[in-house]
N, C-alpha and C positions, 0 to 999 in steps of 0.2 A: 476585291480582286475582279479582274475583268471577266472571268468565266462565269460569275455568279448570274449575269443577265443571259449568257448564252445558254446555261442549263437551267434558267428559271429558278435559281436559289435565292434565298432570303439572306443568308449568312454562310460563312464558311463551315462546312460540315466536319472537317477533320483537323481543326485546330485544337491546341491543348487549352482546356477551360475547365472551370468548376461548375459550369452550368448543370444542374441536375437533370435538365430536359434530355441531355445527350447521353446520360448514364445508361449503360446496358450491361447487364451481368450474364455471362453465359451460364449453362447448367451447373457446372462444377463451382463457379464464383457465387451462385445463389446459395449453394450448400454452405460454403466457407462463411458468407456473411451472415447466414442464420446462426451458425456455430459461434462466430465471434460475439454476436450480439446477446446470445444466450448466456455465455461465459461472463461477459461484462456485467450484464444484469445481475447475475448471481453473485458478483464481487469474488470470483474465484482466485484472485491473485494475479498471477503473470499469465498472459495470453500471448502466444507466438504466432506471427504470420510471416511466412518466408515465400520467396520466388525470385526468379532471375530478373534482370533489368528488363522493363517494358511489359511485365505481365500484369500490371494494374494494382500494385500495392498502395500507391500513393491515392489512387482512386478510392479504394476501399476505406483508407483511415479517414479521408476527407468525408466520405459518407458517414462513417461511424461518428466522427466529430459532430457532423451536423444532426445525426439522429438523436445523440445523447445530450445535446447542448441544453435543454430545457430542464433536465432531471439531474444533471451532473455539473460539477465544476471541472473543467478540462484544461489541461496544461499540455499543449503540443510541443514537442522539442524536434525542431528540424535539423539541429547540429548537436548530435548527441555526445561528441567527443569532448565532454567537459570534465574537469577535475571535480570530485565530489562536492567541495565547498562552493566551487562556481555554480554547481547544479543547485544546491541548497538555496543559495542567493537568488538564482533564477525563479525557484518555486515561490520564494518569499515575495518576490515582485508580481508573480502571476497570481498568487492567492491574496494580494494586497495585504500582506502582514506589515509591509512597509518598514522592514529593518534590514540592515546589513549584518550578517553574521560573521565573526571571526573564528568560530569553532562549531563543530558538529552538535555537541551537547546544548548550546545555546540554541541552535535552530530546532532541535527535537523537542525543547520546551515549549517553543511558541507553536510548533506543528501540532503538539498534543492539543493545545488550547483552540486551534483552528479546526481540528478533526471533531472535537466536541461540538463546536457550533454548527459544523456541517451535519453532525448526527442528529441534533436537535432540529434542524431545519429539513431533515429527510433528504439531504443531498448527497450523492456520491461523489467520490473523487476519481478522475481518470487521468491517468499520465499516458500519452502517446508518443512514441519514439519512431520517427521516420528514419531511415538509413541506420538502423540499430546494429547493424554489423560493424559500425565504427566506434561503438560504445568501449570505453576503456573498462578493464577488468576490476579496477577498484570501484567504478561506479556501479557495475553490475552487482558487486556484492551488497553495496548499499540499497539497491533496488529490491534485492531479495529480502532485507530487513525491513524495509518499507511496506513490502507486500504482506508482512506477518502482523502488522499493527491492527488491533482489534479494539472496539468499544462494545461492550455487552455482548460479546461473542460474535460480533459482526465485523468481517474485515472491511476497512474503510478505504482503502486505495487499490483500485484495479490498475494494471499496467499492461499496455500493449505494445509489444516490441514488433516492429515491422522492419524486415531487412533482407538482404540477399542470403543465399544459401551458406554463406561463410559465418553467418550467425550461429548455426548449429554447432559448427566446429568450435566456436568460442565458447558457447555454453557448456561443451563437453570437456574443457580444459579441468585438469585436476585442481589447479589453484583457485577455482571458483567454489570450491566445496560443494554444497548441496543445493546451488542456485538453481540447477537443471532440474532438481526433484520438485521445485515449487512452481513449475510451468503446468498449469491446470488444462490448457487447450493448446494442441498444435495445428495449424493449418498451413497448407502448402499450395500456392497458386501455380497452375499449369497453363501453357499456351492454349490458345483456342484451337479447337478442331475446324475443319474446313467448313462444316455446316454453321458453326458459330461465327465464323469469319464472314460469311455471307450475310447472316442476319445482322450482325454488328455494323456492317457497311450500309445495309439497307435502312437500319433504324436511324443512323446518323444523317443520311440524306433526307429521309422523311422529316426529321425534326427541322432540317435546314430549309424545308419547303419544297423538296423535289416531288413533282406530280407525275413523272414517268420514270421508266427504267433508263438508268445512265450508265451502269456497268453491267455487260452481259455475263453470263454465267462462266463462260471460259476466261474472261477477264479476272473474275473473282478467284477463280481456280489458280490462275498465274499469280495473284497477289498472295494467295495462302502459301503457295510454293516458295515465294521470294521471302515472306515474313516468318513462316513457320508457326504462325498463329500469335506472333509478338504484336501486342497492342500498338507500341510506337512505330515498328515498322509498317503496319498496316496503315496508320494514319500518314506516315511519310509518303509511301507509295501512292495512295489515294489522291493526296494533295498534288504530288507530282504529275500524276495521270491526268487530273483535271485541267492543270495549267498547259501540259503538252497537247491534249486533245483539243483544247480551245484554240491554241496557236495555229493547230493544223486544220482548224475548221471542222472538226469531226463531231456530228452530233451524238454520237454514242461511243463508249470506250470499250474496246475489244481486247483481246489477248495480245494483238500485234503492238498496240500502244504500250501495254504493261512490259512486254519483252524489251522494247526500245528504252522504256524508263529504267528497266532494270539494268541494262547496259551502262546507261548514263550515270546511275547512282554508284555502279561499281568502279567506273572511271573516277567520279568525283571523290569517293571516300576511299579509294586505293585498296578495297578489299571486296570481293563478292558477297552480296548480302549482308553487308555490315554498314550500319550508319554510325556517325560521330559518337553517339550516346552508347553504342555498344562496342567502340574500339578501346577495350580494356587489355590487360595483359592477356596473353594466350591462355586458354584453359590447360589443365593438367593433361588432358588427353591430348591436346595439340602439342604440348612440350614433349610429351613421350614419343609421338610420331617423328617430331623433329630431331629428337635425339637418337633415336633408332636409325633414322635416315643418316644423320651425320656419322654414327657408329659404322654403318656399312660402308659408306664412302671412305673412311678412314681405313677400314680393313682392306678395301680394294687397293688403296694407293700402296698400302704395306706389302701386299701379296703378289702383285703382278711382276715386280722384277724377280723374285724367287720362282715364281711359276714359269716365267720365260727361260730362266736359267735350267730349270728342271727339264723343260721342253727340249733345250738344246742337248742336254746330257743324254736323254733318252734317244733323241735322233742321231746323235753321234754313235750311241751304242748299236743301234739299229743298222746304220750304214756300215760300221766296222763289222759287225756280225755277217751281214750278207756279202760284204767283200771278201771275208775270210772263209765263207762256207765251201764244203768240199765240192760242190757243183760248180764253183766259179774258177775261172782259170787263175792260176798263180803267175803273177807278174812280179818280176824283181823291181825293187824301188829304182834302180838306174834305168830300166827300160821305160818306166812310166815318167820319170822325171830325171834324166841324165844330168841335167843342170843343177848344181848345187846352189841352195837359196840360204842365205845367211840372214835369219830373222833377227831384229834388235831385241834386246832384253825388254820383257814386258814388266813394267814396274807397277802398274795398276791393274785391278780387276777389270776395269772398264776397258782397258786395251786388250785383255785376253778375250773378253766377251766379243769385242769387234773383230778380232782375227778369227775366232770361231765361226762367227756369223759369216765373214767374208769367205771362209773356205767351204762352208757347208751350202749356203744359199745358192750359189751358182749351180752346184750339182744337182739341187731340187729343180731348179727352173729347166735345166736341159733334160 
């Protein structure tokens, strides 16, 4: 990118990559990583990692896979919406069993032999599921059974399920039986606090070769306001800000640049503070607000004709009472309107309303 030379950077600091040099964990993330590592080492069965889009789940499971690669045989499943038999054949290929199975029982026989060899070699088995909220219930049941397999009282298969918060609802379904009870460790990722956002940006710029301050503190504050601590949105905004500031010839990025980029991103993506990877279905809270608004609008449309009619009735009664009160002069109808008017028959309520309005409103104006 052209901005690299302008800001004396050796590489793009905010691109999505698996380079461990750019990896930075916030305070809460460090605790979660430590808990996951401890649970997997202890082979406690099923380990759960949840978090919204862009909170860094994939980054953590990549780090876990890299950390355990020497001591474990790892199968990482990026597309977890498999039927059980397809999943068994995937494991067969990953574990180099080199057989295609037509039944679950045939697979389990070969898996038992594979696990005995792993036990003898002091190797652990780790299954990692990304986007685990997409797992089918039949496969979740099978994972519950796999997590129970033991050799000499040692659990042989550790399972890490990483997914969005919907995964919690899925695990609590009654048809899954006691699968949720087999979860040994539960971890939930939260967005960065403002201080963590600042440290994250500074860290990535430093790794990319920055020798001076590029984002001032007000700019970082605006970035956090925009992203709400979401890693993907932080990266998106920082990349956009570097490109924009370079094209404008600015040596440093301030809050003004971030605010302009925020407007541009809002126009581009069609929604404020929302990037394409976050343009999912509305949240339940958003749906509730929209439903309440639509209900209120519907009630208003239904009630205003009735309210207007009631107003006219009250107004007519008020005028009639005042005209007939003792203090008012008594005028005979023919003195007020000696000429007789023959009104046509009113066939519709709308006609009646119109004539009442025609008679009452001029009197109010006068």
